[in-house]
MIRODO-819358 format. One record per residue (C-alpha): residue in three letters; z, x, y. Coordinates in steps of 0.001 Angstrom, whole numbers, plus 500000, padded with zeros to 6 digits. Layout:
BEGIN
(ALA; (Z; X; Y));
...
END
This chain:
BEGIN
(MET; (126044; 356817; 240839));
(LYS; (123264; 356610; 243635));
(PHE; (121303; 353446; 243947));
(SER; (118505; 355678; 244357));
(ASN; (118728; 356582; 241063));
(LEU; (118883; 353781; 239238));
(SER; (116159; 352419; 237293));
(ILE; (113905; 349716; 239051));
(LYS; (114831; 347125; 236447));
(TYR; (118593; 347874; 237017));
(LEU; (118176; 347393; 240973));
(VAL; (116118; 344102; 240418));
(MET; (118277; 342899; 238267));
(ILE; (121293; 343782; 240623));
(LEU; (119314; 342284; 243715));
(LEU; (118404; 339060; 241915));
(ILE; (122161; 338684; 240287));
(CYS; (123278; 339074; 244234));
(ILE; (120536; 336066; 245495));
(VAL; (120914; 333712; 242002));
(MET; (124494; 333939; 241157));
(PRO; (125472; 332785; 244997));
(ILE; (123073; 329972; 244813));
(TYR; (124319; 328821; 241338));
(PHE; (127994; 329474; 242632));
(ILE; (127478; 327074; 246040));
(PHE; (125548; 324637; 243757));
(ALA; (128490; 324251; 241521));
(VAL; (131014; 324128; 244307));
(ILE; (129212; 321563; 245891));
(ASN; (129014; 319120; 243071));
(TYR; (132464; 319917; 242233));
(ASN; (133855; 318995; 245930));
(SER; (131208; 315855; 245582));
(ILE; (132675; 314410; 242457));
(ARG; (136243; 315703; 243859));
(ASN; (135897; 313435; 247213));
(GLY; (134334; 310807; 244834));
(ILE; (137485; 310608; 242421));
(LEU; (139964; 310991; 245633));
(ASN; (138041; 308118; 247484));
(ASN; (138013; 305467; 244531));
(THR; (141771; 306264; 244300));
(GLN; (142901; 306123; 248474));
(LEU; (140836; 302409; 248027));
(ALA; (142683; 301603; 244870));
(VAL; (145890; 302447; 246609));
(THR; (145317; 300445; 249675));
(GLN; (143861; 297473; 248134));
(SER; (147632; 297457; 246205));
(ARG; (149388; 297670; 249548));
(ILE; (147215; 294894; 250848));
(ASN; (147971; 292715; 247997));
(ILE; (151972; 293436; 247792));
(VAL; (151844; 292775; 251754));
(ASP; (150230; 289576; 251366));
(THR; (151855; 288578; 248679));
(ILE; (155757; 289091; 250308));
(ILE; (154279; 287798; 253568));
(SER; (152461; 284010; 252301));
(THR; (155334; 283703; 249744));
(GLU; (158031; 283499; 252895));
(LYS; (155489; 281135; 254695));
(SER; (155704; 278784; 252052));
(TYR; (159603; 278928; 252582));
(GLU; (159230; 278029; 256178));
(LEU; (156848; 274479; 255020));
(VAL; (160515; 273790; 253557));
(SER; (162621; 274948; 255912));
(THR; (161043; 272628; 258448));
(TYR; (161515; 270184; 256202));
(TYR; (165272; 270436; 256427));
(ASP; (165710; 271147; 260637));
(GLY; (166627; 267634; 260721));
(LEU; (168811; 266927; 258495));
(MET; (171041; 270499; 259362));
(ALA; (171243; 269653; 263008));
(GLU; (172314; 265958; 262404));
(SER; (175149; 267512; 259795));
(LEU; (176064; 270074; 262681));
(GLU; (176720; 267383; 265162));
(GLN; (179236; 265431; 262584));
(PHE; (180729; 268846; 261252));
(LYS; (181712; 269566; 265244));
(ALA; (182991; 265747; 265806));
(ALA; (184883; 266049; 263152));
(TYR; (186546; 269611; 264384));
(GLU; (186891; 267710; 267391));
(ALA; (188421; 264538; 265883));
(SER; (190921; 266724; 264119));
(GLY; (192583; 267877; 267398));
(ASP; (190864; 271092; 267181));
(ASP; (192550; 271747; 264196));
(VAL; (190649; 273239; 261473));
(SER; (192911; 272461; 258800));
(ALA; (192393; 268975; 259061));
(ILE; (188832; 268259; 258663));
(ASP; (187835; 266929; 255468));
(LEU; (184768; 268949; 254703));
(ALA; (184390; 267445; 250966));
(ALA; (183720; 264130; 252706));
(ILE; (181209; 265297; 255136));
(LYS; (179386; 266921; 252250));
(LEU; (179228; 263916; 250160));
(ALA; (177846; 262085; 253268));
(PHE; (174836; 264180; 252839));
(GLN; (174778; 264004; 249042));
(GLY; (176203; 266953; 248392));
(ASN; (173222; 268705; 249333));
(LEU; (175421; 270765; 252157));
(ASP; (177781; 273349; 251857));
(LEU; (180054; 273806; 254714));
(TYR; (181805; 276770; 255898));
(ILE; (184136; 277618; 258748));
(ILE; (184352; 281293; 260507));
(ASP; (187105; 281999; 262973));
(GLU; (186800; 284635; 265644));
(SER; (187330; 287622; 263180));
(GLY; (184178; 287110; 261515));
(VAL; (186086; 285799; 258464));
(ILE; (185594; 282811; 256544));
(ILE; (188642; 280545; 256376));
(GLY; (187361; 277215; 255134));
(THR; (184722; 276222; 252884));
(THR; (183246; 273917; 250334));
(PHE; (181838; 277022; 248624));
(PRO; (184661; 278630; 246649));
(THR; (183337; 281858; 245995));
(ALA; (182379; 282589; 249954));
(LEU; (185854; 281942; 251172));
(GLY; (187301; 284985; 252627));
(ILE; (183923; 287128; 253313));
(ASP; (184332; 288732; 256341));
(PHE; (181103; 289440; 258492));
(LYS; (182579; 292202; 260038));
(THR; (181131; 294592; 257327));
(VAL; (177432; 293809; 258331));
(PRO; (177879; 294310; 262092));
(ASP; (174717; 293033; 262955));
(PHE; (175420; 289754; 261858));
(TYR; (178613; 289618; 263216));
(GLN; (177313; 290547; 266405));
(THR; (175110; 287526; 266592));
(LEU; (177813; 285216; 265360));
(THR; (180064; 286435; 268164));
(ALA; (177490; 285280; 270854));
(LEU; (176946; 282292; 268664));
(ARG; (180881; 281595; 269219));
(LEU; (180804; 282149; 273052));
(GLY; (177502; 279962; 273426));
(HIS; (176797; 276495; 273467));
(ASN; (174069; 276123; 271413));
(PRO; (173432; 275241; 267503));
(GLU; (171008; 277733; 265546));
(ILE; (169000; 276616; 262358));
(SER; (167747; 279970; 260318));
(ARG; (164854; 279977; 258181));
(VAL; (164846; 280180; 254530));
(THR; (166369; 282948; 253615));
(THR; (167868; 285041; 250754));
(ASP; (171803; 285277; 249920));
(LEU; (173356; 288389; 250092));
(ASN; (175943; 288056; 247370));
(THR; (173855; 285584; 245180));
(GLY; (170260; 286816; 245481));
(GLU; (169361; 282797; 245923));
(LEU; (167320; 281025; 248327));
(ARG; (169425; 279846; 251114));
(LYS; (168936; 277726; 254591));
(TRP; (171983; 278021; 257000));
(GLY; (172572; 276064; 260548));
(TYR; (175434; 277147; 262985));
(ILE; (177215; 275562; 265989));
(PRO; (180072; 276757; 268119));
(THR; (183200; 274705; 268758));
(SER; (183756; 273246; 272500));
(ASP; (186745; 275809; 272522));
(HIS; (184747; 278739; 271054));
(ARG; (187147; 279661; 268798));
(TYR; (184741; 278966; 265703));
(VAL; (181613; 278979; 264274));
(LEU; (180784; 275906; 261919));
(GLU; (178258; 276838; 259413));
(VAL; (176507; 274744; 256683));
(GLY; (173901; 275440; 254198));
(ILE; (171451; 273777; 252026));
(SER; (172701; 274088; 248434));
(PRO; (170533; 276422; 246360));
(GLY; (169741; 273574; 244075));
(ALA; (168261; 271872; 246644));
(LEU; (165921; 274124; 247605));
(SER; (165141; 275552; 243966));
(GLN; (163248; 271969; 243548));
(TYR; (160599; 272417; 246437));
(VAL; (160067; 276543; 246310));
(THR; (160090; 278888; 243779));
(GLN; (161675; 282190; 245129));
(LEU; (159525; 285614; 244602));
(ASN; (160499; 287568; 241697));
(TYR; (159928; 291185; 242835));
(THR; (160409; 292434; 239196));
(ASP; (157650; 290300; 238211));
(MET; (155399; 291402; 241906));
(GLU; (156192; 295011; 240586));
(LYS; (154741; 294635; 237163));
(THR; (151783; 292946; 238590));
(ALA; (150966; 295585; 240957));
(GLN; (151179; 298580; 237981));
(ASP; (149153; 296613; 235928));
(ASN; (146773; 295871; 238337));
(ASN; (146951; 299951; 239779));
(PRO; (148017; 302564; 237354));
(PHE; (148985; 305315; 239988));
(ILE; (151802; 303069; 241501));
(ALA; (154955; 304364; 239978));
(GLY; (157505; 301787; 241433));
(ILE; (157892; 299284; 244320));
(LYS; (161192; 298593; 246387));
(VAL; (161814; 295945; 249120));
(TYR; (164409; 296698; 251426));
(ASP; (165968; 294414; 253605));
(LYS; (167391; 296214; 257071));
(HIS; (170931; 296561; 255331));
(HIS; (169097; 298477; 252687));
(VAL; (169380; 296189; 249850));
(ILE; (167070; 296762; 247386));
(LEU; (165673; 292360; 246978));
(GLY; (165650; 291172; 243127));
(SER; (168339; 293267; 242211));
(GLU; (172204; 293618; 243240));
(GLU; (171946; 296986; 244358));
(SER; (171840; 298694; 247493));
(GLU; (169995; 301963; 248505));
(THR; (172484; 305023; 248185));
(ASP; (170141; 307959; 249133));
(GLU; (170780; 308797; 252856));
(ALA; (167650; 310272; 253248));
(ARG; (165759; 307176; 251925));
(MET; (168133; 304691; 254386));
(ALA; (167188; 307105; 257212));
(ILE; (163601; 306616; 256850));
(ILE; (164021; 302699; 256366));
(ASP; (166153; 302986; 259481));
(THR; (163280; 304697; 261411));
(VAL; (160776; 302294; 259913));
(ILE; (162772; 299434; 260710));
(ALA; (163674; 300526; 264552));
(SER; (160104; 301578; 265313));
(SER; (158223; 299237; 263551));
(THR; (155743; 301448; 262227));
(ASP; (154784; 302583; 258659));
(HIS; (155962; 305897; 257427));
(ARG; (153564; 307921; 254833));
(VAL; (154442; 310899; 252187));
(PHE; (151649; 312988; 251315));
(GLY; (151220; 315648; 248789));
(ASP; (149010; 317896; 247110));
(GLU; (145246; 317090; 247409));
(GLY; (146122; 315004; 250360));
(LEU; (147328; 311903; 248050));
(LEU; (149578; 309441; 248985));
(ASN; (152949; 310227; 247694));
(GLN; (155188; 307908; 249226));
(GLU; (154694; 305054; 251752));
(TYR; (157277; 302721; 253607));
(ILE; (155936; 299778; 254615));
(TYR; (156952; 297364; 257536));
(ILE; (156877; 293933; 257074));
(ASN; (158099; 290903; 259512));
(THR; (156831; 287536; 258892));
(PHE; (158951; 285593; 261492));
(PRO; (159979; 288108; 264040));
(SER; (161979; 285303; 266211));
(GLY; (164976; 283497; 265726));
(MET; (168739; 284123; 264035));
(ASN; (167512; 285683; 260317));
(ASP; (164748; 287992; 260801));
(SER; (162240; 288581; 258435));
(GLN; (162103; 292600; 258886));
(LYS; (161483; 294378; 255334));
(VAL; (160482; 297779; 254169));
(ILE; (158109; 298073; 251156));
(SER; (158754; 301264; 249275));
(ILE; (155880; 302118; 247200));
(THR; (156282; 305679; 245058));
(TYR; (152405; 306388; 243495));
(ASN; (152050; 308734; 240311));
(TYR; (148711; 310901; 240295));
(ASP; (148933; 312845; 237491));
(ALA; (145915; 310983; 235723));
(ILE; (143946; 311763; 238971));
(ILE; (145392; 315721; 238997));
(ASN; (144413; 315930; 235561));
(GLN; (140818; 314315; 235915));
(ILE; (140015; 317354; 239118));
(ASN; (141225; 319870; 236623));
(ALA; (138644; 319031; 234146));
(THR; (136069; 318360; 236571));
(ARG; (136388; 321845; 237804));
(ILE; (136567; 323172; 234512));
(SER; (133550; 321721; 233831));
(ALA; (131865; 322780; 236982));
(MET; (133106; 326594; 236432));
(LEU; (131771; 326229; 232461));
(VAL; (128285; 324671; 233571));
(PHE; (128296; 327394; 236613));
(LEU; (128472; 330220; 233665));
(VAL; (125816; 328774; 231241));
(TYR; (122745; 328580; 233847));
(THR; (123920; 332026; 235664));
(VAL; (123632; 333769; 231812));
(PHE; (120746; 331592; 230896));
(SER; (119130; 332874; 234261));
(LEU; (120181; 336824; 233921));
(LEU; (118566; 337006; 230274));
(LEU; (115336; 335061; 232049));
(ILE; (115109; 337361; 234413));
(TYR; (116138; 340371; 232294));
(PHE; (112982; 339253; 229753));
(LEU; (110421; 339112; 233195));
(VAL; (111356; 342149; 234715));
(THR; (111103; 344123; 231886));
(ARG; (107913; 342905; 230539));
(THR; (106046; 342486; 233924));
(LEU; (107524; 345423; 236452));
(THR; (109211; 348313; 234607));
(GLU; (107325; 348652; 231691));
(PRO; (103651; 349084; 233515));
(LEU; (105804; 351381; 236030));
(ILE; (106966; 353741; 233434));
(ARG; (103105; 353806; 231964));
(LEU; (101772; 354720; 235796));
(THR; (104376; 357192; 236199));
(ASN; (103599; 358761; 232966));
(ARG; (100239; 358891; 234074));
(ILE; (100840; 360742; 237193));
(LYS; (103244; 363089; 235838));
(THR; (099639; 364536; 234575));
(VAL; (098204; 365219; 238096));
(THR; (098408; 368584; 239758));
(GLY; (097277; 370538; 242750));
(ASP; (094385; 372048; 240403));
(ASN; (093395; 368424; 238867));
(LEU; (093022; 365491; 241239));
(ASP; (090691; 364391; 239017));
(PHE; (092649; 360951; 237567));
(GLU; (091454; 357913; 236376));
(MET; (094467; 354844; 235847));
(PRO; (093894; 352167; 234014));
(VAL; (094331; 348853; 235803));
(THR; (095121; 345958; 233772));
(GLY; (095255; 343163; 236323));
(THR; (095285; 341900; 240152));
(ASN; (098856; 341590; 240094));
(GLU; (101104; 344303; 242762));
(ILE; (100886; 346789; 239326));
(GLY; (097407; 346647; 238926));
(GLN; (096394; 347086; 242680));
(LEU; (098953; 350047; 242461));
(ALA; (097148; 351531; 239893));
(GLN; (094037; 350859; 241692));
(SER; (095457; 352070; 244697));
(PHE; (095827; 355877; 242825));
(ASN; (092304; 355638; 241819));
(ASP; (090926; 354909; 245374));
(LEU; (093264; 358104; 246498));
(SER; (092147; 360241; 243703));
(GLN; (088557; 359885; 245147));
(LYS; (089574; 360291; 248526));
(LEU; (091214; 363536; 247967));
(ARG; (088279; 364842; 245941));
(SER; (086103; 364093; 249152));
(THR; (088209; 365618; 251936));
(LEU; (089120; 369650; 252133));
(VAL; (090589; 370153; 255538));
(THR; (089767; 374061; 256399));
(LYS; (091411; 376191; 259546));
(LYS; (088226; 375559; 261489));
(TYR; (088332; 372142; 261126));
(LEU; (092359; 372195; 262361));
(GLU; (091236; 374200; 265150));
(ASN; (088100; 371759; 266307));
(VAL; (091138; 369164; 266111));
(ILE; (093345; 370785; 268183));
(ASP; (090451; 371686; 270825));
(SER; (089037; 367766; 271109));
(VAL; (092779; 366900; 272448));
(GLY; (092154; 366123; 276194));
(ASP; (095435; 367161; 276980));
(ILE; (097775; 370138; 277860));
(LEU; (098390; 371200; 273858));
(ILE; (100524; 374482; 273312));
(ILE; (101744; 375636; 270047));
(MET; (104649; 377943; 270040));
(ASP; (107112; 379900; 267565));
(GLN; (110617; 379305; 267090));
(ASP; (111097; 381443; 269766));
(LEU; (109145; 379313; 271944));
(LYS; (106677; 382153; 272282));
(ILE; (103121; 381026; 272915));
(ARG; (100675; 381134; 269951));
(ARG; (097959; 379155; 270082));
(ILE; (096383; 376657; 273457));
(ASN; (093400; 374431; 273094));
(GLN; (090868; 374451; 274884));
(TYR; (091704; 371904; 277427));
(THR; (094966; 373787; 278654));
(ARG; (092434; 377061; 279257));
(LEU; (090428; 375328; 281321));
(PHE; (093255; 373857; 283178));
(LEU; (095223; 376896; 283825));
(GLY; (092289; 379130; 284870));
(GLN; (094121; 382190; 282894));
(PRO; (092726; 384360; 280321));
(CYS; (093510; 383221; 277345));
(ASP; (095037; 386814; 276300));
(ASP; (097184; 386876; 279389));
(ILE; (098838; 383647; 278224));
(LEU; (099448; 384012; 274583));
(GLY; (102583; 385777; 273220));
(GLN; (104493; 384598; 276581));
(PRO; (107733; 382709; 276531));
(ILE; (106617; 379059; 277361));
(ALA; (108786; 379561; 281030));
(PHE; (105679; 381446; 282088));
(LEU; (103762; 378752; 282750));
(PHE; (106316; 376447; 284783));
(ASP; (108295; 377767; 288199));
(SER; (112106; 377644; 287897));
(SER; (111939; 373399; 287375));
(LEU; (111757; 374684; 283587));
(THR; (113821; 377525; 282261));
(LEU; (113365; 379126; 279103));
(ARG; (117526; 378889; 278061));
(GLU; (117474; 375343; 279730));
(LEU; (114312; 374395; 276930));
(GLN; (116765; 376360; 274119));
(ILE; (119947; 374482; 274876));
(LYS; (117943; 370922; 274869));
(LEU; (115986; 371573; 271559));
(ASP; (119309; 373334; 269960));
(LEU; (120165; 369016; 270573));
(SER; (117216; 367627; 269589));
(PRO; (113914; 369192; 267757));
(HIS; (112173; 366490; 269782));
(LEU; (112044; 365967; 273472));
(GLU; (110699; 363507; 275799));
(ASN; (109591; 363172; 279408));
(LEU; (110237; 366481; 280489));
(GLU; (109462; 366583; 284358));
(GLY; (108096; 370174; 285564));
(THR; (105816; 371990; 287550));
(MET; (103390; 374334; 286107));
(VAL; (101651; 377112; 287873));
(LYS; (097865; 378024; 288000));
(GLU; (095582; 380738; 288462));
(GLY; (095870; 381880; 292019));
(GLY; (099646; 380051; 292113));
(GLN; (098260; 376696; 292753));
(LYS; (101278; 374056; 291506));
(THR; (100894; 371259; 289267));
(SER; (103257; 368522; 288378));
(VAL; (103345; 367428; 284601));
(ILE; (105209; 365661; 281885));
(ALA; (105606; 366994; 278671));
(SER; (107228; 366028; 275781));
(ILE; (108008; 368912; 272850));
(SER; (108333; 368533; 268862));
(ALA; (109566; 370608; 266319));
(PHE; (107347; 371142; 263327));
(ARG; (108341; 372648; 259986));
(GLY; (107651; 374345; 256722));
(GLU; (107662; 373382; 253004));
(ASP; (111620; 374373; 252859));
(GLU; (112212; 372059; 255816));
(THR; (113123; 374708; 258526));
(ILE; (111387; 374641; 261632));
(ILE; (108767; 377110; 262265));
(GLY; (107308; 376219; 265203));
(TYR; (107244; 374093; 268344));
(ILE; (104015; 372055; 269482));
(LEU; (104176; 370988; 273529));
(ASN; (102167; 368122; 274819));
(ALA; (101844; 367582; 278523));
(LYS; (099905; 365634; 281282));
(ASP; (099067; 366070; 284702));
(ILE; (100911; 363676; 287060));
(SER; (100514; 365061; 290290));
(LEU; (097596; 362412; 290929));
(THR; (100178; 359488; 289714));
(LYS; (102783; 361071; 292149));
(LYS; (100882; 361141; 295224));
(ILE; (099871; 357059; 294302));
(LEU; (103614; 356417; 293928));
(LYS; (104599; 358073; 297267));
(LYS; (101964; 355628; 298899));
(LEU; (103232; 352607; 296953));
(GLU; (107194; 353700; 297932));
(GLU; (105798; 354105; 301974));
(SER; (104147; 350523; 301250));
(ASN; (106894; 348790; 300011));
(LEU; (108977; 350260; 302734));
(ASN; (106734; 348734; 305501));
(LEU; (106640; 345588; 303680));
(LYS; (110902; 345383; 303428));
(ARG; (110303; 346053; 307657));
(GLN; (108115; 343056; 307936));
(GLU; (110113; 341402; 305868));
(SER; (113220; 341797; 307942));
(ILE; (111299; 340801; 310995));
(LEU; (110045; 337950; 309433));
(LEU; (113315; 336615; 308269));
(GLN; (114970; 337189; 311721));
(GLN; (111842; 335405; 313003));
(SER; (112722; 332352; 310518));
(THR; (116405; 332210; 311200));
(THR; (116449; 332749; 315223));
(ASP; (115576; 330461; 318023));
(ALA; (112633; 332910; 319788));
(LEU; (113527; 332236; 323096));
(THR; (117268; 332446; 323186));
(GLY; (118443; 334625; 320580));
(ALA; (120922; 331797; 318827));
(CYS; (120480; 330682; 315300));
(ASN; (117791; 327937; 314750));
(ARG; (118143; 324650; 314146));
(GLY; (117395; 325129; 309973));
(ASN; (119817; 328509; 309850));
(ILE; (122577; 326406; 311866));
(PHE; (122744; 323970; 309563));
(THR; (122587; 326131; 306275));
(ILE; (125351; 328099; 308193));
(LEU; (127404; 324467; 308119));
(GLU; (126770; 323164; 305064));
(HIS; (127495; 326517; 303581));
(ILE; (131412; 326717; 305489));
(HIS; (131528; 322728; 304598));
(ALA; (130996; 323233; 300985));
(ASN; (133764; 325966; 300843));
(THR; (136222; 324401; 302708));
(PRO; (139277; 324642; 301916));
(LEU; (138314; 327101; 298949));
(LEU; (137331; 329972; 301393));
(TYR; (138221; 328395; 304997));
(ALA; (141576; 326761; 305899));
(THR; (138913; 324154; 308137));
(PHE; (136260; 324324; 310740));
(THR; (135602; 322778; 314116));
(VAL; (132037; 321839; 315477));
(PHE; (131406; 322126; 319195));
(MET; (128507; 320175; 320374));
(ILE; (127230; 321334; 324036));
(ASP; (124465; 319931; 326593));
(LEU; (123548; 321784; 330092));
(ASP; (124286; 319060; 332613));
(HIS; (120896; 317929; 334643));
(PHE; (119231; 320787; 333251));
(LYS; (115843; 318549; 333715));
(SER; (116239; 319301; 337525));
(ILE; (116173; 322869; 336969));
(ASN; (112818; 322598; 335063));
(ASP; (111569; 320146; 337893));
(ARG; (112631; 322175; 340792));
(PHE; (112176; 325748; 339755));
(GLY; (109427; 325224; 337144));
(HIS; (109964; 325981; 333078));
(GLN; (110080; 329999; 333078));
(ALA; (113505; 329569; 335565));
(GLY; (114728; 326796; 332862));
(ASP; (113957; 329461; 329927));
(GLU; (115746; 331902; 331917));
(VAL; (118732; 329850; 332346));
(LEU; (119050; 329225; 328862));
(VAL; (118992; 332858; 327658));
(GLU; (121856; 333609; 330167));
(THR; (123371; 330237; 329330));
(VAL; (123817; 331891; 325654));
(ARG; (124454; 335204; 326339));
(ILE; (127800; 333911; 328118));
(MET; (128448; 331463; 325041));
(MET; (128067; 334891; 322477));
(GLU; (130446; 336920; 324857));
(ASN; (132741; 334033; 325249));
(LEU; (132710; 333822; 321324));
(ARG; (134879; 335522; 318323));
(LYS; (132536; 337162; 315453));
(THR; (133309; 335054; 313006));
(ASP; (131740; 332212; 315293));
(PHE; (128256; 331005; 314797));
(LEU; (126094; 329777; 317786));
(GLY; (122284; 327855; 317227));
(ARG; (119970; 326027; 319332));
(TYR; (120538; 321932; 318572));
(GLY; (117709; 321272; 320112));
(GLY; (116058; 321467; 323950));
(GLU; (119128; 322234; 325952));
(GLU; (121432; 321621; 323239));
(PHE; (123604; 323633; 321579));
(LEU; (125499; 323488; 318229));
(ILE; (128645; 326204; 317707));
(VAL; (130734; 326438; 314097));
(MET; (134057; 328191; 314451));
(PRO; (135555; 328729; 310814));
(ASP; (139448; 328876; 310304));
(THR; (139585; 327164; 313561));
(ALA; (141905; 324412; 314301));
(LEU; (140855; 321657; 317060));
(ASP; (143461; 323316; 319695));
(GLU; (141958; 327090; 319406));
(GLY; (138140; 325485; 319096));
(TYR; (139196; 323571; 322443));
(ARG; (140426; 326351; 324593));
(ILE; (137140; 328524; 323585));
(ALA; (134806; 325536; 324318));
(GLU; (137157; 325177; 327735));
(ARG; (136317; 328926; 328251));
(ILE; (132701; 328519; 328162));
(ARG; (132759; 325855; 330439));
(VAL; (134552; 327419; 332978));
(LYS; (132432; 330753; 332616));
(ILE; (129485; 328881; 332979));
(LYS; (130661; 326682; 335614));
(ASP; (131811; 329995; 337423));
(THR; (128086; 331541; 336930));
(ARG; (125251; 331461; 339124));
(PHE; (122121; 331555; 337447));
(TYR; (118016; 332278; 338468));
(HIS; (118697; 334863; 341390));
(ASP; (122047; 332846; 342561));
(SER; (119776; 329681; 343193));
(VAL; (121008; 327597; 340318));
(ASP; (124521; 325865; 339429));
(LEU; (125532; 324536; 335961));
(THR; (127535; 323112; 334231));
(ILE; (128170; 321827; 330869));
(SER; (129291; 318802; 328361));
(GLY; (130572; 318652; 325370));
(GLY; (132285; 317111; 322274));
(ILE; (134506; 319204; 319983));
(ALA; (135764; 317568; 316517));
(GLN; (137527; 319275; 313581));
(TRP; (136805; 318836; 309821));
(ASP; (138966; 316203; 307858));
(HIS; (137514; 315879; 304423));
(ASN; (134406; 314066; 306022));
(SER; (130763; 314751; 305481));
(ILE; (128741; 316877; 307665));
(SER; (126759; 314115; 308972));
(GLU; (130219; 312088; 309991));
(LEU; (131565; 315526; 311925));
(ILE; (127828; 315815; 313587));
(GLU; (128175; 311801; 314622));
(THR; (131946; 312306; 315909));
(ALA; (131000; 315601; 318335));
(ASP; (127823; 313540; 319196));
(ARG; (129747; 310582; 320410));
(LEU; (132373; 312862; 322392));
(LEU; (129345; 314379; 323799));
(TYR; (127674; 311267; 325746));
(GLN; (131115; 310060; 326143));
(ALA; (132150; 313345; 328492));
(LYS; (128630; 312799; 330261));
(LYS; (129296; 309444; 330607));
(SER; (132675; 310235; 332356));
(GLY; (131114; 312309; 334887));
(ARG; (129739; 315328; 333244));
(ASN; (131104; 319139; 333140));
(THR; (133634; 318357; 330729));
(ILE; (134889; 318956; 327245));
(LEU; (136346; 316150; 324786));
(ARG; (137913; 316785; 321455));
(GLN; (138696; 314447; 318666));
(GLN; (141967; 312413; 318535));
(LYS; (144196; 313686; 316148));
END
């Protein structure tokens, strides 16, 4: 079904649907996205705050350990020295050391350990630690080895024992023979009376109570041990992530759908330095099922609101269109069907001032105008004859059937001699019948056909014409109308304008040459030579590899004017320029700098090549006799090559060299030192 066959009511409905529904849909999408983004932003705020609270809890707890740790530093240093003294007093025999006596000397608050070269505890007051092999902890074993081979004691901060999970503080000192590491540790009972150990299970529960999106929290040390439990991480992927986070000291995040953070690994290191560093990785896993369900519910609500508004709007539009547009149009159409060609007397009821009422009033006005308008053949002929241009009516074979009064006067021929002739009869060979037929077959309307019409007595006149087809009631072409204008006067005016334009271009060329050329010598004037220099400078080294400038001054030129007069001086200047031009290349530029000074610009020319050209010019001028063989002339000059310097610096260099050449006796060309 074509749209042109649809009722206006349905067309208007379709149009309004195409307008209203996208608008409602856009508003629904914007509203949904606004709510969704608000939910996601609040979620991320909660996640961020939870992360901060967890990290602050761990760091603040570990820093509270440090207060107790500092309290025991002096006691541990003293015990390490006594331990080492007992080893030396035993003759370096560890089995002879009375470990219990040393522990008793410090009220039983210390445990003592002897670690051999293999990293194994071979003696201790803490029986369950006997036989522990620290080679199973490579990083710590390397640290112990470095301590054993060193000379200084090392006291750690309060840390968590990997075997018992209790808080401990350790001190280490190497034996003088570097065979053992002597270790002392504050007993767990002594520390527990001053500091409360962080309960990671309680921390996880508190975080989950405050943030329902947290599914689980694990805190790892650098050995993949899960703090707060007796387990170690076994998942290789997680272990790799933990190693990467600790190695790079940067956090790692895993994002899922909706751009939400699914899991993150947070790096913390409360005390970056020291033997027992506090590097840890906090793994937080998030669950957003509640948020996803809320977003989905919001999406469904937005779509329901969109559908309700759409249905309501369509029903309202349908009612309004039917009442205000389609029903009045149907009544108007039924009334118009009663109008015939013989009966133009019809009157439409005007029911209002809106568009329908205005349409009914327009039909009433049209009825009155049709009744008062009777078009006759004589009226049409008068209209044709009143046209002030050439107007020719032809049949479908391009034969002339009617011409207007203006055309008869223009051609000066009897009407009977013209009617019935093909249109080409009125034109010379510039417009043939065959050519016109081919063009009209391609297009029934032709514009801007330029040709020459032949008047009475063979007089020819240029015209520009257009041809348009006119059709019968069955839409077939029944003839053509040719409309033409006399353009002979216009062509004469155009010819004169072209001649004037050529004269102006000649004058412009002369003026341009005068504006860029020195009037006396024919060389470039000062402004033009500097324009050329600026162009070459701006395009070096892009277009030109380098360039050289040559400043020239005629020696003792004032004496020539004084002895022979200014006319003789002018002839010497002209002849000098001629010699210089003959010895320059086509790519070089010569300009009059001022008075008897000249500037030569040589693109793509290095200093040595430019100097050879300058010397050739100097020798040629020196060997030439000027002004009727009565004047000898020499020149002095300075030549410099561009070296990424400015124009002013380059000119200044060449001018300075010119001054030095004159000062050194003239008839000399000095060049810039490389």
